[in-house]
C-alpha positions, 0 to 999 in steps of 0.5 A: 271770583278765580282769575278775575284780576282786580286793581288793590290797595297797594300792601308793601313798605315802599319805602323799604322796597323803593324810597321815595317811590311816586308811583304804586299800585297793585293787582290780585288775581284768585287761583283757587287750589294751584300752589305756585310759588312767588317764583312760578307766579311771576315766570308765567306772567313775564315768560307766559304774557299773550303776543301783543305785550311782547311786540309792545317791548320790542316796539318800546325797546326800539323807540329807547334805544336813542335815549339809552335808557336800559332795555332789559336789566342784563348786567344789574346785580341780579342775587337770584337770576333773572326772570325775562328781563328782570333781575331778581334782586330778592325771593322767598316763596312768598315773595319775589322782588324783580327789578333794576335802576337806570338813569331815568327812574327806577322799578320795582316788581313785587310778587306776592302769594297768599292763602287765607279761609277765603283762598289763595291769590297772587298779588303784583305790586309796582312801583317806580321813581323818577329821576328826571324830566326823561323819567317823568314823561316815561312814566306817563306815557306808558302809564296807558299801557300798565294797567292793561298789561299787567292784568292781560299777565296776572291772567296768566297765572291761572290759565297756562 
């Protein structure tokens, strides 16, 4: 059904995207006849998300600053610019890879746009590799929110 976000089995080469990733998940939304490329889909997710997500991100940034964690990818290599706080690492019309490395964990967000005889869809895959106890603790703390945030952000691809 168009606009319904579903959790799906990740279909990415995790070893190439983020070797050693301990967490990988993926969500897909059918977009019907909408014609968006990977950048546009990512921009709709990240830049036009619900306000409550912006509030959570501001709260997260306040809470992690004393621990020396990055509050954005500013300063990280961004060969294709930034979308919100995420450096874009590589990009084609069908796939955008964003993310950055920090001392506690590294993450990647992969946005894929595809179509077949059944329709068009966007898949967002998240990969995380932790480095230490702080990274594992952080990952454990954000997981209850992660699925809710991704589902809400992906819903914006169709409803914008």
